[in-house]
N, C-alpha and C positions, 0 to 999 in steps of 0.2 A: 503494499501501500504505498502512494506518495501521495501526502497531504498539501495542499496549499495553506500559507499561513500568511500575515503580513508580519513585518521587524525585520530584525537585520538576520535573526536565523529561518532561512526562508524556504520550506520543505513542497520542490517545487514539482506538480504530477505532470506527466509528461505520457503521451501516446501516438501511435504510428512510426514506419518504420522510413519513410518517404518525405520528401519537400525539406526546406531549410531547417537550418541548426536547431532541435530541441535543448539543449546545455549549453548555450556557447558562453555564457559567463559562469558555469559551478568549475569551482575550484576545491571542492569538498563534497564525498560521496561516500555513504554507509550504505552494505547491503545485507541483507538478514532475511534467507530463505524460509526461515521456519525447518521443522521438523522432517530432514530430509528422509526418515524410516518411513514418512507416508507417501513417501513418490511410489507410486505404483508401479512404475517402467524401473524402479531399482531390482525388483522383484522378478527381473527376466532378464538387463543384463546391471553386472555386478563392475562397476569401476575398478580398473586394475590397478590406481593408485591414489592417491588422497588428492590430488592435483585434478585427475581426472575428476574424482567424486564434489570436487572444488567446483571446478568447471560446470559440472553438468547440475547444481546447485542454483549458480549463479545465473545459470543461460534460463533455468526454470521462474527463479526470481524475476527476472527482468520479463520474460517473455508473459508471465502471469497478470504482470502489473500493467501489461497494455491490454489486453486482452478480455481482463475482468469489467463487468458491467457497471461496475460502481463507479469507474473512470469514462466510461463514453462521453460525457458532455465536459470532461477539463478542457481548460483554459492553460495553455500552455504560455509561462510566465520565466520569458528568456532572461532576467537579468538575476535571478535566481542563482544564488553563490553556494549554497548548502543541498546535496538530494538526497533522500531515502529513501530507500524501497525495502518493503520491510514486510510479512507476512504478519497481517493481523491475527492467525488462529491461536488459541492458547496451545504454549509451548513445551510445557511438561505433560507428559503423559504418563498417568499415576496407573494404570493398568488394577484397579481392583486394592492398591495401596489405601490403608485408611488414612494415613498422616503423612507430610512430605518429611518427617524422621524417616521412615522405610526408603528415602529417593536418598541415593550417592549420585550428586553431583560434580564431575571434574573440570575442569578448562585446562587447553594448551594455547599459552599464548607466542605467537610466532612473529617476532618483530622484525618488518624491513629497515626498521631506523631505531636509535635510542634516546628520540626528541623527551625533555621534560613533560611530564604530568599525560603520555597518551596510555601507558600503563593504566595510573587509577581510569583514568576514562575507561577504556577496554572493559576492566571489571566492572564499572559500573554499571553500565551498556547492558552486561550478561546479567546481571544481577535485575536492574530492570527489566528487560525481553524476559527474563525467566520467571516474575514475578516473584523474587526469592530476596532473602538479604544476606544468605551465605552461603557458600560454594566449599565444597570439602577441600579441594586440592587445584592447587594452579602448578603450573608446569610452565616455566620461563624458556620459549627459546630465543637466545639474542641472534641479531645478523653477524655472518663473516666478520664485516668490515663496517662497523660503525662510524658515522662521520670521517671515512675511506681511511681507516686506522684501522691496523690487525687488532686482533681483540683480544682485551685482558679483562683483569677481574673487575680493574678501576673503571671499564664500563659498567659492567653488572652493578657497582655499589649505587648510582644513583635508582636505578631501575628498582635494585633490589628493597632501597629505602622505601619506596611507595606500597611496596607487595607487602612490608615489614609493618606499616600504617594500617593496610590494609584487615591484616591479622588480630593489630591491636586494638582494632576497631569490630571486629568480630565479623568481618565480611568471610573471611578466608578461613580455613583451619589450618591447611597446611601447606610448604612452599618446594617445589622441584626444578630442577635444571635439566636440560637436554644436551646431551653428547658433551659433557665436560672431562675432559682431562684429567689424570688425580691432583697436577701441581697445582692448576687452578682451582679444584674441586678440595683441596687443604686450604688452599687461600682463603677462598669464600668462607667454605665452614669456621675456618678460626675468627675472621672477621666478623660474620652475622651475628647480628642478633636471635633471628629467628632463623634456624638453622636448615639447610634443604632435606629433604626426608627420601628424596625420590631424585637418582640420576636416569631418565632415559635415552635411553643408547641407541642409533642406528645400528638396526642389524645387519646394513650391508656392509656397514666400515668395518665392525664390530663384533665380527665373526663369537670371537675370542676373548672373554674379558682380562685384561691384564691379573696377573695375579696380586700386583702392588692393589690395583683400583680393588679389587670384590675384599683384598685384606682391610680396606681403609674403610670399605663401603660398611662390611661387617661390625668394625669397630665401635662406629659411631651411628650406625643403626642408619642406615641408608639404603633403600630398596633399587635396587637395580632393573631395569625393566626395559625393553626392546621398543621399537617401532621402527615404520618403513616411511615415512615422511621423506619429501626429499627437502635438503639444504634451504631450498629457495621454494617453496610451495607455491608461492603463484608469482611467479615473474611477470615484470609490465609488458612487455610483450604479449605474454600470455592473456593476462586481463585485460590489455584492448583489442585483443582478439576478438576475446567474449563480450565488451562493448559493442564493437565495431558490428557483426553478428546481428545486432538489436536499432544502433544507430548508424547508418552507414555515414552519415556528414563526418568529415574531418575533426569539426569544429566541437564534435559531440567527444567523441574517442580519445583523440590524440591527446599525448603527455602523461595521463592518469598514471599515478604510480601506489601500490597497495601499500600505505603505513605500517598495516597490521593485517593479521587475520587471527582473529579468534573462534576454535572449536570446542565445543561443551559437548557433554554425556552426560545423559541420567540413565540410574542405571537401579533396579531392586535391588537394596542388600543381601536380603536373606535369599535371591534364586540366581542373581548376576546375571539378569535380562537387560539388555541395554530397552530403556523405551522413547527415548528420545536423544537425539543426535544433531547438532547444526551448526552453521558458520556465521560469523558476522566477521565483514569488510570492511576495511577505512582505507579510501583513497582519499589521494590528492594532489595536484597539479599545481602548476606556474603557471599562468596565461600570459600571452602575449601584450606590452603596452599597447 
């Protein structure tokens, strides 16, 4: 759903794929496709990678927005700076669970940059999206080269401090990292007030866990788990390709770069069944003067 409202934060409703540019002044975009487990075509064709799954979800969100009947009388506002695509349906599927306490919600936040404040913003958005006050765990995936520099623990610290504050505010229960080698994990663990409890390792690049890393994890109660996400789950060229499929005018799709991708899952604790899975994407671009 894209809503039109007045004021500095303009949520622009667009429709159609032909004609003049629909989003020529937009520089900030959010897309939240909703619970992808409700996509019927997923049951027939399972995406091979998380990037394929995310592309499918984004395409579904953009297509649904333009074809849904509530938007047929929309007026395109070409001066909108911020565009939001969001599924209006309920996000958490409880499947007979009596209370929200029966559901475990985990989040993986994949950053493309480490700008101040975007981590807190991303978690605030998923809390609002799911209509909950707290998530059980957040896994942080940092960009390989934040600010065009080699990743060090110093890049982690301001982002981690934002997450620690969310833990203190009781919005997040536990924190984890992704693909962190022993030296950096040891340094972060020593410095952090809220220690990482999980290190999610790419199964393609880490088939055998180094013994020293395994020993450190055991000594410090850090769970080592695997994942199959690529280093960059949504490269700019892939995101622009998705947009171009729905908004062919160059002024609509050009120059967009994802700032972060957030994936959330909700499962029934005592049954281990995933009931809800979704993504939120934030993208931005610098418009020519």
